[in-house]
Kinemage of the C-alpha trace (Angstrom):
@kinemage 1
@onewidth
@group {chain A} dominant
@subgroup {mainchain}
@vectorlist {calphas} color= white
{ca glu a 1} P 9.847 -18.471 -2.915
{ca leu a 2} L 9.993 -14.777 -1.969
{ca glu a 3} L 6.752 -15.103 -0.027
{ca ile a 4} L 8.152 -18.035 1.961
{ca ile a 5} L 11.351 -16.150 2.821
{ca leu a 6} L 9.401 -13.071 3.913
{ca ala a 7} L 7.032 -15.200 5.994
{ca leu a 8} L 9.989 -16.788 7.788
{ca leu a 9} L 11.525 -13.370 8.447
{ca lys a 10} L 8.176 -12.117 9.706
{ca tyr a 11} L 7.835 -14.954 12.216
{ca leu a 12} L 11.431 -14.500 13.347
{ca ala a 13} L 10.764 -10.785 13.957
{ca met a 14} L 7.510 -11.577 15.769
{ca ile a 15} L 9.276 -14.008 18.100
{ca thr a 16} L 12.276 -11.731 18.652
{ca leu a 17} L 10.425 -8.426 19.065
{ca gly a 18} L 7.163 -9.767 20.445
{ca cys a 19} L 5.015 -7.758 18.039
{ca glu a 20} L 2.575 -8.477 15.228
{ca leu a 21} L 3.564 -7.403 11.704
{ca glu a 22} L 1.241 -6.661 8.805
{ca pro a 23} L 1.322 -9.159 5.941
{ca met a 24} L 3.294 -8.101 2.869
{ca phe a 25} L 1.308 -10.163 0.365
{ca asp a 26} L -2.140 -11.724 0.039
{ca glu a 27} L -1.603 -14.832 -2.089
{ca pro a 28} L -0.507 -12.915 -5.219
{ca tyr a 29} L -0.522 -16.118 -7.277
{ca leu a 30} L -4.347 -16.116 -7.010
{ca ala a 31} L -4.698 -12.713 -8.702
{ca thr a 32} L -7.308 -12.626 -11.444
{ca ser a 33} L -6.050 -9.427 -13.106
{ca leu a 34} L -3.236 -6.895 -12.969
{ca gln a 35} L -5.477 -4.585 -10.947
{ca asp a 36} L -6.151 -7.376 -8.453
{ca phe a 37} L -2.437 -8.196 -8.272
{ca trp a 38} L -1.095 -4.644 -7.791
{ca gly a 39} L -4.088 -3.211 -5.946
{ca arg a 40} L -5.061 -5.949 -3.524
{ca arg a 41} L -2.379 -8.617 -3.274
{ca trp a 42} L 1.144 -7.196 -3.690
{ca asn a 43} L 3.111 -5.092 -1.179
{ca leu a 44} L 0.179 -4.516 1.165
{ca met a 45} L 2.213 -2.647 3.772
{ca val a 46} L 3.382 0.038 1.343
{ca ser a 47} L -0.116 0.285 -0.081
{ca ser a 48} L -1.522 0.876 3.396
{ca ile a 49} L 1.129 3.482 4.252
{ca leu a 50} L 0.591 5.401 1.001
{ca arg a 51} L -3.194 5.277 1.348
{ca ser a 52} L -3.257 6.552 4.934
{ca gly a 53} L -0.235 8.857 4.732
{ca ile a 54} L -0.660 10.492 1.321
{ca tyr a 55} L -3.929 9.712 -0.471
{ca ala a 56} L -6.405 10.214 2.392
{ca pro a 57} L -4.958 13.505 3.727
{ca val a 58} L -4.553 15.026 0.247
{ca arg a 59} L -8.059 13.970 -0.750
{ca arg a 60} L -9.516 15.325 2.500
{ca val a 61} L -7.836 18.748 2.120
{ca cys a 62} L -8.641 19.000 -1.586
{ca gly a 63} L -12.206 17.862 -0.927
{ca arg a 64} L -12.796 21.110 0.952
{ca leu a 65} L -11.603 23.166 -2.011
{ca met a 66} L -12.962 21.326 -5.057
{ca ser a 67} L -15.321 18.611 -6.239
{ca ser a 68} L -15.008 15.073 -4.910
{ca asp a 69} L -13.904 13.730 -8.308
{ca arg a 70} L -11.100 16.271 -8.594
{ca ala a 71} L -10.021 15.695 -4.994
{ca arg a 72} L -9.834 11.959 -5.697
{ca leu a 73} L -7.735 12.605 -8.812
{ca ile a 74} L -5.341 14.942 -6.953
{ca gly a 75} L -5.007 12.347 -4.161
{ca phe a 76} L -4.233 9.662 -6.729
{ca leu a 77} L -1.639 11.824 -8.500
{ca ala a 78} L 0.053 12.823 -5.225
{ca thr a 79} L 0.246 9.173 -4.176
{ca phe a 80} L 1.641 8.171 -7.564
{ca ile a 81} L 4.329 10.874 -7.399
{ca val a 82} L 5.404 9.923 -3.860
{ca ser a 83} L 5.454 6.224 -4.773
{ca gly a 84} L 7.546 7.004 -7.843
{ca ala a 85} L 9.990 9.072 -5.789
{ca phe a 86} L 10.458 6.213 -3.314
{ca his a 87} L 10.983 3.685 -6.090
{ca glu a 88} L 13.621 5.841 -7.756
């Protein structure tokens, strides 16, 4: 039901504003695991924003200072903290 409401709002915004919006979900009811659900199918817009705005820059900067594995971990932790702050 939520997906239908959001789809209707998306099309209304597209018609009104004349712009294309990113999808919020990718058929979450077809998820095969929790990782698939949270990582690939639910809240895609926020996922994309966090990945490009937090994870990638932090990982890139840290990658110059430490090993790739540690940079990936620091990027993950920074993204988790920012996501938690927004959800609070």
